[in-house]
N, C-alpha and C positions, 0 to 999 in steps of 0.2 A: 547847768540846766541843759537838758537834751531836747532838741526841737527837730521833728521829723516831718518831711513833706512827701507824701506819696504821689508819684507821677506815673500813671499807667502801671506797669509791672515793676517799676523802679522806685527806690526811696532815696531821698537826699537828706542827710542828717547833719544838723549843726550841734556841735558840742560847745556850749558857751560857759565861760567862767570868768570871775574877777576876784581880786584880793582887796581887803580893807585892813589898814594898819591903824592902831591907836598909840598915841604918844602921851606919856605922863609928864606934866610940867613939874618945875621945881616946887611949885606950890602944891603939887599933888593932884592937880586937876587932870582928868583924862580927856585928851583931845583926839578926835577922829581925823586922820590925815586925808588930804585930797586923793582921789582915785578915779580911774576910768571905769565906767559901767556900760556894758553892751546891753541894748534892748533886744527884744525878740526880732528875729529875721522875718522879712516879708517877701513873698514871691514878686519878682519884678524889680525894676530899678527906678529910682526917684530922680527927678531933675535936680540939678545942683542948686537951683534957686528955690526949690521947695523944701519945706521942713519935713521932718519925719512923718511918714504916712502920706506923702504927696502922691501925685499922679503916676501911674505905672506906664513906663515907656514901652517895654517889651519883656515878656516873661519867659516864654518857651518858643524855640524855633526848631524845625525839623528839616533836614537836608537829605534827599534821597541819595543812596549810594548804589553800588552794582547789584543787579538782580540775578539770583542764581536759580536754575531750574533743576528739579530732581524728577525721577521717573513717576512719582505719585504725588508731588507737591511742588508749589512755587514759593520761594522765599525772597522777599524784598528787604534790603538793609537800609537803615536810616541813621544819620548822625543827629542826635538830639542834644540841644543846648538849653539849659535852664539858668535863668538869672535871678539872683536874690539880692536884697539890700537890708541893712540894719543900721540903726543909729548908735553911736557910741557917745555917752555923756561924760563930761568932766564934772565930778561931784566934789563939793567942799572947797572948790577953788574960788579965787576972788571973782573970776568971771566964769560962770558955769555955762560954757558953750557946748554945742552938740555937733558931731561930725557924722556924715552918712557914708557907709562903706558898701560897695557893690561886689558881689561874688558871682562867678560863672562856673557852671558844671557841665561838662560835655561827656557823653557816652554813646554807645551804639545800641540801636533797637532793631528788631527783626519782626517783619509781618509775614507769617506763613499761611499759605492758602492751600488746602488739600484739594487734589484733583480727583474727580470721579472718573475712572477709566471705564469705557464701555466693554461689554462682553464680546469675546471673539465671535465672528459670524461665518458660518460654513454654509455654502450653497452648492447644489448640484442640479443640473438639468441634463436630460438625455433624449435622444431620438433613436428610433429603430430604422435601420437601413436593410432592405432586402437585397442580399447579394446573389442568391441563386435558388432555384428549386421550388419556387412558388409564384403564383400569379396574384396572391393576396397582397394588398397594400396596408392592411391593418388587421388587428386581431378579430376573428380567428385566422391564423396563418395555416393554410392547407397545403401540405406537401404534394407537389405534382407526382403522378404515378411514375415509377421507375427513376426518380430523381432524388437527390439529397438537398434538403433545404438548409440554407445558411443565412442567419440573421446577425447583424452587427449592431450593438448598442453603442452609439457615439455619445460621449459625455463631455460636458464642460464643468470642471470642478474648480471652485474658488474658496479661499480661506482668508478672511480679513482679521488681523490680530487686534488687540486692545489699542494699539497706537495708530491704527488705520493702514498698516502695511498689507498689501494684497498679494497673495500667491495664487497662481493658476496652473492647471495641467489639464490634459485631455485623455483620461483613461478610456479603455475599450473593454467591452464584454462581448462574447460570441456564443452562439449555439449552432450546432449542426444536428439535423434530425433526419433519419431515414429508416426504411424497412428493409430487412435483409433480402426478402423474396418479393418479387412482383406479384406472383400468383402462388397460392397454396392449395393443395388438393386434400380434401377430407372426405369422410364417408357420411357425415351427418351434420345438420345445422348447428347442433350444440357445440361442435368442435370449433366453430367460428365465433360463437357467442360466449367466449371464455372470459373469465375474470382475469384481468392482467395481474401478473406477478412481477414485482419490481424489487430491486436490491437497493440498499442504502448506498449513498455515494459520499465519498470523502475527497476533498480537494487536496492536491499535492502542489507544492510551490517550487518555482524555479526562477533564476535570474535575479537581478538587482535593479531597482528603480527604473522601470517598473518591475515589481515582482509579479510573475504570472502564476495564477492558480487555475488548475485544470482538473477535470474529472470526466468519467464516462459512466452513464447509467443505462442499464439494460432493462427492457420490459419484455417478458415472455408471454406470448399469446398462443398457447398450443405449440405448433411447430414454427410459428412465426416469431421473429426476434426484432424488436425495435430498439434502435440505439440513439441515445441523446448525448452528444458531446457538449460540455459547457466549460467556459473559461472566463476569467475576469482579471483586470490589472489593478494594482495599487501603487500609488506614488507617495514619496515622503519629501517634505519641504523643511527648510531650516529657517526659523524666525530670527528677529534681531537680537534676541537673548540666547541664540544658539540652541534653542530647543527643537527637537524633532517633532514635526507636525504631520500626522497621517492625514493626507488629503481625502475629502469625501469621494466615495466611489460607489458604483452599483455592482451588486453581486447577485448571483442566482441563489435564492434562499431555500426553496423547497419545490418539489414537483408533486402533483396530485393526479394520478391516472384516473380517467373517467371510464364510464361504461361503454363497451363496444356496441356499435350499431351496425346492423346488417340489412341491406336492401337488395332485393333481387333485380338483376339486370336482364338476363335472357337465359334461354335454354337451348342447347344444341342437341339434336336428336341423332343418334347413330344406331347402326344395326346391332352393335354389341353393348353400347351403354348410352345413357343420356347424361349430359353434363349441364348442371344449372350453375350459372355464374352470379356472384353476389359482389356488391360494392361494400367492402368492410371499412368502417371508419373508427379510428381509435383516438380519442381526444386526451390531451395532457394539459393540465393547467400549470403554468410556470409562474412561481412567485419570485419577484425580485424585490430587493430592499436597498434603499439609499443609505449606506453606512456613513456615519460621521456627520450627518445633518441633524438639526435640532429635533425634527419630528420623525426621523428614521422612516421616511415614507415607504410604504409597501404597495406594490402594484402587481397586478396579475395579467398575463396574456394567455390566450388559448392557442395551442398547437394541435394540428390534426394530421395524423398519418392515415393515408388511404391505400388500400391494395385490393386485389381481386381474390376472392375465395371461390373455389370450385368444388361442388359436390357431385361426385360421379356415382350414378346409379346403374349398376350392372344388370344387363338382361340375361336371361337364362338361355336364349336360343343359341347364339354363336359360342363356339369353344375355341380357345387359342390352341392351335395344333402345331405351329412351327414358328421359330424365330431365326432370322438371318441378320447378319451385320455387314455393312459396307463402309468403306473409308473414302474420304474425299477431302478436298481443300478448295479454298478460294483466296485469291490475292486481292489486297486492297491497296490502291496506289497511295503514295505519300500525300498528305494534305495537312494544312495548318501546321501544328508542331509534331505531327506523327510521321514516322518513317514508313517506308514500304513494309507491309506486313502480310503474312499469310495466316489464315485461320484453318485449323484442322477440323474436319467433320467426321462424325460417325453417324451413320443412318441405321436405325434398328427397324427392320420390317417385321411386323407381327401379322401372321396369317391366321385367319379364323375359319371355322368350319363352314360358314356361310359364304366363303369366297372373298370376304372383305379383307383388305390389307391396310393396316395403319402403320405409317412410318413416323418414328420419333427421331428428331435430329438433335445431336449433341455437338456443341461448338466450343472450342477452347478459347483462351484469352488472346490468342494471336502472338506471332513471333516475327522478329526481323531477321535479316541477314547480318552477319558481323564480319567485316573485312578488316583484318589486321595487316597493315602495310608497314612492316619494319624495314626501312631502307636507309642505310647509313654509309657515309663516305669515310675516308681516312681522316678528315678534319673532325675535331671534337665538337660537333653541333648536333642538335636533336632533329634528325631528319635530313636526308641528303639534299633535298630541294632547298634547304637553308644554307648549304655549304657555299662559302664565298671567301676567296683569298688564295694565297699560295701555300704549297706544301713542298718542302725541300727534302729530298732523299739524301742518304748518306754519301752518295757520289756527286752531290750538288745538282743532280737533275731536279728540275722544278716543274711541277704541274700547277695549273691555275684553275680554280673553281669559280663558277659564276652561279648566282642564284637561279634556281629553276622554278618549277610550278608544282602545285598539288591540286588535283581536281577530284571532286566527290567527297562524300562523308562515309564513315564506317558502315552505315546501313544502306548506302546507295547501291544500285545495280552495277555501276561502273565507277572504279576508283583507280586513279593513276598518280604517280609521282615521278617528276623528271629532274635530273641533275645534269649540269653542263660542266665539262672540264676540258681544258686545253693541254695537249701533250705533244712531245716531240716525235714519238715513235708510235704511229697508229697500228703498225703490224706487231707490236709487242704487247698485245692485250689478250689475255687468256680467261675464258669463262669456265669455272669448275662447278659443275652441277652437283649439289648436295641436298639432302632432305633430312628433316627432323620427322621421324616416323611416329613420334608419340607427342604431338602438340597438346593433347587433352589430358596429359598426365595419367595415362593408363585407362582412361574412360573410353568406351566404344559403344556404339548403338546396340542395344540389347542387354547391356549391363544394368539391369533394372534397379539395383540397389543404389546407383548413383543418381537416379532421377529425383527431382524435387517436385513437391506438390504445387499445383496451380489452382484452377477452378475446381472446387469440391462441391458435392451434392449431398444435402441432408435428406433424411428419410421423408417421403411425402412430396418431394420436388418432382419426381418422375415415377412412373408406374413400373415396379419390378415385375419380373416374369418368373414363372416356375423354373427352378434350376434344371429340371428334367428335360426341358425343351431347348436348353442351350446346347449348340453343337459341341461335340466332344473334341473337335479339332483345336479349340482355343485353350490356352493355358489358364489354369486356375489362379485366382488372385484374391487375397483377403484384405487388400487395402480399402480404405474408405472410397466410396464411389466418387469419381471425378477424374481430372486430368493431371498428368505428371509429365515433366519434360526435362531435357538437358541439351546443352550445346556441344557439338562435336566437330572435329576436323580430321579428315582422313590422314593427311600429312601436311607439313609446313615446308615451304621452300627455304633452304639455307644456303643458296648458291653464293659463291664468292667470285669476284672478278679481280684478277691480278694484272699488274703493269710491270713489264720487263721481268727481271729476275727477283724482284723484291719479295720478301717473305710475308709482308703485311699486305692484305688485299686493299686495293684502292676503293672497292665497294664490297659490302656484304649485306645479305638480305635475310629477313625472317618474315615470310609472307604466307598467309593462308586465309581462306574464306570459311568461316564457321557457319554451320547449318544446325538448326534445331531438330531434334526428334522427340516424339511424344507418344504416349499411349493413354487409353481411356480404360479405367477400372469400372466395370459395371456388371451387374447381374452375376457377380462372383467370378468374372473372367477378365482377362486383359486383351484389349483390342489394340494391336500395335500397328505401326506404320513402316515396318522394316522393308516393305516392298516399294517405298517411296524414297529410299535413300539417294543422295546426290551422287553424280559422277564428277570426277575431278581430273584435269589435265594440265600439266605444266609444259612450257615450251620456251625456247630461246630463239629470238628473231634478230638477225644481224643484217643491217642495211647500210650500203654506202651512200653517203650524202655529199652535197657540194662542198661542205666544209670539213668532212671527215667521215665518221662512222657512228651509226646509232645502234645500240644493243638494247633490246627489249626483253626483259624476263617477265613472262606473263603466266597467269593462272586463269583457266576457264572452268566454270562450274555450271552444270545443268541440274536444276533442282525444281521439282514440281512444275515442269513445263516452262520454266524461265531460265534465261542465260544470265550469268554473272561473270564479271571480268575484273581482274586486278592486275596491275603492271607496274614494274620498276623500270624506268627508261633512263639509259645512260647515253648522253649525247657527247661523244668524244670528238673534239675538233683539233685540227692541225694548227700548231702554233705558227 
């Protein structure tokens, strides 16, 4: 007989059987022999004092074991124990007694609970900081005249994965916006009320974590050009499962140029022409998008570029009869982080038939002085003023160097370097004056093909004149209107100072003061500054001092009404 007990997902099976024998007596009678017969099993155990089918003491027990956790489910293990009993009867015996047997079955059971993991959560917040170029604190951001506006989008980016781990970063996005010209001159109002023409922009990437994406978009409004620089950053994080997570970030998504508005400001009346000035405003709508967030939030801000438009209305009475050009300059002292600079000027005087003279002024971008003070000792250090320590000659004569000083920067009016050395023989010092006659590698003022472009002028930025009125004394020039410049030096000092009979100099120099030259290409001619070239003088000054002898190798330059000085000073002291 098969008897099965289902317990949860488990089954306990009893396979019961018994045998019966028959015996045939001598008389031929068939007799059934005594045998043991098992009854059906029952769940639970019976008390020893109870008969079959008595009270159940305990049937099933469960003992918790170790709990194991998986990434998406929890499993708890149990030890399960089931107790059964059955009666075994003695049949056909003189005393038909019954015995109760108890059985125990133990196995392991598992309870598995599925875990519902939450969705990852990506968040991004941002604020706009005004860095420069506008007085606006919120949209619309209006660019100050003659300035470049810079905005910074500061962001707080976070990503929480399904297990609750949080990753954060602070990407940035930037924009710069400016107009190329502060004032544009046109002949009619329609040339100011133009429809903007823009080009598509494509971001280029550079760097790693963050990756920087940047682009430039240009808007053409007649002769005016508006430039919008845009950039944004992206970061990558690694989660607990070693997956790369692109963190949320803000990017510039699109730009939409608006209609130009023109408002009259004032009118200046002149004998030759009347000029009406207008405030021109060009709005741009910038669309940004929060990439990597659930809603991909899109925002817009308005940017406004303003500049002056001037319409010149010429009168018939006066006629331009003569044009003259003058050159000049102005020095600007060093301030903040800027060195001493000079600005070259060209003044164009326009003479009209009614006696009126109008002067146009053209100014270049400014240039510094460049003093190169190559001063070296026999010790292998960069700069003689850093020389410190002993040097032994082949005959065991020893000279001793001490640290000196350096005063002034390469763009200052005065720059000197001092070195100190102790020697045994002060009378055995020889100065050999030498020069490098080509420190500019073949360049010289007036070699126009070596000049490079500086500030350039587009058509419409200034008023051109009839070429027939330009004096014939000026050289023709077909370059784009604007300033061109180059740096030159007449010669460089290469003086060497020797001690005793030794072939190697104890000091050698490469000293020069570089000056810039420039010219203005305008009206098809070249206005040069060759009558403003510097004068240069080198000199050696030897002085006896209380401790020895001081030798100064100096250069003096006079340029545009100012004096410049450079010197290598050798302080020889008696040991």
